[in-house]
N, C-alpha and C positions, 0 to 999 in steps of 0.2 A: 514446461510451459508455465509461465507466471501469470496468474489471473489477479486483477486488481479488485480491491474493495469497491472501487468506483465503476465496476463493470455495469453495463446496461442490462445484463442478464443475470438471473440468480446463480449464485455459486454452485448450487446443487444441480441446476440444469447444465451448466458447463461441465461439471464432473461427469454427469450421465453421458453427455455427448463425447467426452474424452474416452470413457470406457467403451462406448460403441465404436469409436475410431480405432482403439487398440484391438478390439476383436476383428474389425474389418481388415486391419493390416497385420493380423496374426501376431499380436503382442509386441508392437514397437516399444523400444526402451524408454519412451518419454514418460516423465512424471509431472504431476501437477504440484505447483507451489502457489502460495497465496501472498500477494502483496497487501500487507496489513496496514491500513491507516487506523491508528488507535482512536476508538470512540472516546468521548469525554466521560460517558457513563461507564464505570468499570463493570457493572452487571452486563451491559450490552457488549462490552469488550470481551468478556469471558464467554458469553453466549455465542458471539461470532466465531471465536476460536473453536468452540465445540462443534458448531455447524460445519465449518470447513474440514475439521478433522474427521467427523463422521461421514462427510461426503467423499473422503479419500485423498485429500490434499496431504502431501508428504512433508512440506516445509513451510515455514512462516518467514516471509521477508518483511520485516518491520520498517516502514518508511519513516525516517527521522529527519529528512531534509525539507519537509514541508510543514512547519509548525503552524503556519497561517496561510490562508488562501489569498492570493493577490486580487486586486481589482482589475480584471481582464475585460475592459470595456469592449474591445474589438470582438471578443468571443461572444459577449452578450448580444451585440448588434447582429452578428452573423446568425446566432441562434434565433433571434426574433425574425430576421428576414426569411430563414428557412421555415419557421413555423407558419408565417403568413403565406408563404408560397404553397404550403400543403393545406391551407384552410383553417389552421388553428388560430383562434382569436382570444383565447384565454391561456394563461400559463398553467400547465398541469401541476397538480400537487405532487410533491416529492414522495416516492415510495417510503422514505424514512418517516414522513408525517402520517401516511395512511396505514402503515404496518403491513404492507403486502409482503410476499415471500422474499423480496429483495430489499427488505426494510433497512438493511445495514448499509446499503450503497449510499455514500455521501454525495452522489451526483446522479442526476437523471439526464441522460444524454449529454453529459459533461457539465451540467449545471450544479454547482456546489450549493449545498444548503448550509446556512450559517449555524454555528454552534454545535456541529456534530463531531468535529475532529479535535482531539486534545492538543492544545498548544504547549502542554506542560509535561510531555513524556520525559522521564529521567532515567538514569542508570538503574536506580532502585526498582523501577517498574519491571526490569528484567527478572527479578526474583519471583514475583507473583505470576508473570507470564510463563516462566519456566515450569512452575507448579501446574499450570493449566495445559501446557503444550509440551509433549514429550518428544517431538520430532526436531529436526534441525531448525535453527533460528539464524537468519542472516539479517544484518542491519544494512538497510539500503540508504545511502546518502551520507555515509561517514565522510567528514570533511578534512581530517588531518591525521597525521601519524599518531599523535597523542590519543585521539579517540579510538583509533584502530587498536592500540595497545589496551586501552580500557575495555574495549569490546571483548577482547580475548580474556582479560581478567574476569569479566562478568560471565564468561562461559558461552559466548556467542560462537556459533560454528563457522561463520563467515561474514565478510563485509562486501558490500558492493559500492564502488565509487560511483557517484551520481551527482548531477547538477539539476535534477528534476526541480528542486526548489527554485532554481534560476528562472524557470518558466513562470513561477508564481511571483517571484520578487526579482526584478531585473538586475538588482545590485548584488545578488548572492554570488559569492566567489565559487569558482570551479574547484573540484576536489584536487585536481592535478596542480593548480596554482598554489593551493594551500599546502599540499604535500611537499612542494619544492621549497617552501619557507622553513620547513622543519630542519633542525640540525641532525636528525637521525633518519636514515632511510626507512621506508615502510617495510621493506623486506626483513628487517631485523625482528619484526614482531610475528613472524610466521610460527606455526605450531611445530 
């Protein structure tokens, strides 16, 4: 199971529920992985990795296809309509701003908070991430065969093709369309 940084529940609470379900089902083979949106602040980025590691998450899925959040007007309108329907008349403060136990979530009910996610994640970031995280690392959102090869060269354990960024930016290309433009097939880069 992959849990997002943008979860509406604290990662530790999700891990506790996961452990309870494992016990209830007598040790199902499922594992917890964490979809990591890189915070701008490196201290927070490292702290978040330590929190999820201590909570029992086994792998880190670093999201690289959403460097910026798009202006999703329809989402904001829907959120406002839902809030008014349940009697909310003021926009709640993000947990990121209040420092609550889910302070790293860059969204509250899907509402992104500006300035939390790093738009500048680079290949070199994998060096310090690897020092802080000793479990498997997967890059989510690799867009082309050349980047798949670089991911392996930088010691990433896996890649996930994704067009999640297309939800944020409607002109983002799909991974498959980008892969087909390459002169070399993706499978040449397997371990």
